[in-house]
C-alpha positions, 0 to 999 in steps of 0.5 A, spaced: 635 376 575 639 369 575 634 364 574 637 356 574 630 355 571 631 359 565 626 358 559 625 360 552 619 363 551 615 366 545 610 371 546 605 372 541 601 379 541 596 383 536 601 389 537 605 393 542 601 399 541 594 403 542 590 399 548 591 397 555 591 389 553 597 391 548 601 395 554 600 389 559 603 384 553 609 389 553 609 389 561 609 381 561 615 381 556 619 385 561 616 381 567 618 374 564 625 378 562 626 380 569 626 372 571 631 371 566 627 368 561 629 368 554 623 372 550 621 373 543 615 377 541 611 375 535 607 381 533 601 380 528 601 388 526 606 393 525 605 397 531 610 398 536 610 404 541 610 401 548 616 398 552 618 391 552 624 386 553 626 381 548 627 380 540 621 382 535 619 378 530 614 383 526 609 379 522 606 386 521 611 388 517 610 383 512 603 384 512 604 391 510 608 389 504 604 383 501 597 382 504 594 378 498 593 370 499 600 369 497 603 374 502 598 370 508 601 363 506 608 366 506 607 369 513 604 363 515 610 359 513 615 364 515 612 364 522 612 356 522 619 356 520 621 361 526 617 356 531 621 350 529 628 353 529 627 357 535 624 350 539 621 354 544 619 351 551 613 355 551 608 359 547 604 365 550 598 367 546 596 374 548 591 375 542 584 375 542 581 369 539 574 369 537 574 362 533 576 356 537 575 352 530 581 356 527 585 356 534 585 349 533 588 349 526 593 354 529 595 349 534 595 343 530 599 346 524 603 352 527 604 351 535 604 343 534 607 340 540 610 346 544 606 347 550 601 353 550 599 358 555 593 362 553 591 369 556 584 371 557 584 379 558 577 381 558 571 379 562 568 378 555 570 371 554 568 370 547 573 375 544 578 370 547 575 363 547 569 363 542 562 362 542 561 355 541 562 352 548 563 345 546 569 346 541 572 351 546 572 346 551 575 341 546 581 346 544 583 349 550 583 343 554 589 341 551 592 348 553 598 347 558 595 353 562 589 358 561 591 365 564 586 369 566 588 376 569 582 376 574 580 371 579 573 372 577 574 371 570 578 365 571 572 362 575 567 364 569 571 360 565 571 354 569 564 354 570 562 356 563 566 352 559 568 346 563 575 347 563 580 346 569 587 348 567 585 355 568 589 360 573 589 367 575 595 371 574 594 379 575 597 384 570 603 387 573 604 394 574 611 398 574 612 401 580 619 404 578 616 408 573 618 416 573 612 419 569 615 425 564 612 431 566 607 434 561 605 441 562 597 442 561 596 448 565 591 450 560 587 444 563 587 447 570 584 443 575 581 436 572 579 429 573 581 424 567 578 419 563 584 415 559 583 409 554 580 407 548 574 411 545 569 406 544 563 408 547 559 401 547 564 398 552 567 404 556 560 408 556 564 415 556 557 419 554 555 416 561 561 419 564 560 426 561 553 426 563 555 424 570 560 430 570 555 435 567 550 433 573 556 434 578 558 440 582 565 439 579 564 444 573 561 450 578 568 448 582 572 450 576 574 442 576 575 440 568 574 434 565 579 431 560 578 425 556 585 422 553 585 417 548 583 415 541 578 410 537 572 409 533 567 414 537 572 420 538 568 425 533 561 423 536 564 424 543 566 431 542 560 432 539 556 430 545 561 434 549 559 440 545 552 439 546 552 439 554 551 446 558 559 445 561 562 444 554 567 449 555 570 445 561 570 438 557 577 437 553 580 432 549 587 430 548 590 425 543 592 418 545 599 418 548 604 412 549 606 415 555 600 418 559 603 417 566 605 425 567 598 427 565 595 421 570 599 424 576 596 431 575 589 429 575 585 429 582 582 422 580 581 418 574 574 415 572 572 409 568 565 407 566 566 401 563 560 396 562 566 390 562 573 389 563 579 385 565 584 388 569 584 395 567 590 398 566 587 405 567 585 403 574 592 400 576 596 405 573 592 411 577 593 407 583 600 406 582 601 414 581 597 415 588 591 417 584 584 414 586 579 412 582 572 412 581 569 406 577 563 403 575 561 396 577 563 393 571 562 385 569 569 383 571 569 385 578 573 392 580 573 389 587 579 385 586 583 392 586 578 397 588 576 397 596 570 402 597 572 408 600 580 406 601 583 407 594 577 409 590 569 408 589 565 403 586 558 405 583 553 401 580 553 401 572 550 406 568 547 410 574 549 417 572 546 420 578 550 415 583 557 417 579 556 424 580 555 423 587 561 420 587 565 425 584 562 430 589 564 426 594 572 426 592 571 434 592 567 435 598 569 430 603 577 431 604 578 426 609 575 420 604 579 423 598 586 424 602 585 417 605 584 414 598 590 418 595 594 415 601 592 408 600 592 408 593 600 406 591 600 401 597 594 398 595 597 395 588 604 393 591 602 386 590 602 387 582 609 389 582 613 386 576 617 382 581 611 379 585 608 377 578 614 374 576 614 370 582 607 368 580 609 366 572 615 362 575 611 357 579 608 355 572 614 355 567 617 349 570 
């Protein structure tokens, strides 16, 4: 795309692998590139598996070679020299940032006078803004912009931290992607959870309980859990203890899960808090409806009850089981949600989100 207002942008990410936030960061680079901007990506960890656009400055490789105190100083100096040499118009910091005090040092000695845009990708605000409201207000009031991925998160930041330089730009989804077909016939007819296997956040045991209470096992509809994470072993053991253990199976994390997602009857999300979950917008983009908990972060910005999915109260396994049954036995409801799914997130296309970014990259 021709852009008379082309900017030189440094996108800082923790990595380009494993999680939804990291996939969103990769898509952000593609979104900005689509508008004709010159993109460099600085990755803190050497984990690159998602698609991206731009040049990579891989601090993770240096970290793996030498993570001593001297290695850390060397990385800092190389990063500082890189920023000084490139003279970026903007820095977009997409990392988690739990310490406002530390971020203030980064701003003073690393970012210096370059305008900085801070991303907030979760409703668990302390992961991005820290716990000390006064320090957070002092540090982040100096930012060019704070970009939250949902309107509800943006409102909370303004209310809880007293910041007024906050806007919402949603995560994008690539509506042009063509999923690679993957044969998983052994799984039969199935519903799907995919994401990080962190039960304290994702409440996957609650999903297993809801599935066990539902009529899906009796209908020979399996439950596939795809991903990896710290609770993988305990979740497998928990699934084994259920009366329908033979119908619950696990698949490893995939950088490209979309061929499997497209085959699911529907996807499920039981999270306690989220930002703008990739599993929801990716499922909908493939025409697959979603059942989600009413997590902190507000699924209603994307899911419309009975139109492209169902929302149930958090930690209510009976209600979740009932919603699962509805998608199997209420054909009219299910078909309506399938029909509406893709169109319901058309406003999240790369092109539309690129337009939103161009409004602030002046």
